[in-house]
N, C-alpha and C positions, 0 to 999 in steps of 0.2 A: 712359440705360437701365442698370439694374443687372445684377448677375450672378445667374443662377439656380443655387442651391445644389443639388448632387446627392448629396453624401454625405461622410461622415467615416469614416476607418479604424475598423472596429468594435472593434479591439483597443487603441484609443488611450488609453482611460481619461482622466486629466486631465493627461497629460504632453506636450501638444503633439500635433498631429495632421495627417497627410496628409488633404487634402480635395480635392474636385473641384467646379468650377463650370463653367457654360456662359455665355459672353458672346455673346448672339445678335446684337447690333449689329455686333461685330467678327468674328463667325463663328469664335470661338476657344474652345478648352478652356483653363481656368485651373487650375493645380495648385498646391497647397501641399504641400510634402514635406520630408523630412529633407535636410539638407545632405549632400553626398557626403563619404565618409571620405577620408583622405589617399591610400589606395591607388587609389580611383576617380579622384580628381583627377589623380594621377600618370599613370594609364593614359590619361586623356583628353588630358592635356597632352603626351603623348609618342607617341600613336598617330594615324596618318592613317586615319581611319575610312572616308572616301570619297575615292576617287582624285580629286585636284584640289582637294579641300577643305583649307583650312589646318588645321594641327594646333592643338589647344587650344580654350579657351572664349573667344570674343570678349568684350570688356568689356561689351557690351550684352546678354549672355545669362547664364543660370545653369543649373545642373544640379540637379534634384531627384530624390530616390529615392522611389518610390511602391511600396508592397507589392503583390504580385500578387493578394492577397486583395481588392484594390479593383477588379479587372478588371470585375466585374459593374456596379459604379457607373460606371466609365468607359464601358462598353458602353452603358449606359442613356442617358447624356448624348449619345453619338454617335447612338444610335437616334432619340432625340428630335430632334436637329439634322437628321438625314436626313429624318425624317417631316415636319418643318416647312420643308423645302426649303432648308436652310442649307448643305447639302453639294452 
């Protein structure tokens, strides 16, 4: 089964673009976003965000930056997932 496309950053133009998809089979949201800048990576690599959670980004994970203006797009994907019994 494929991914359901929900939207692209409306201010993206043709310069690469944060996007949102819903993977119904895996029950996951999929984000394409900007790579974090060096300051963000440093903060993540040196801050214990959750007590007991290791510091840093595990090798099998990435961090994306998604603009807040995409909140409605993300909310729509979540609402549809909830409506369809995926949550």
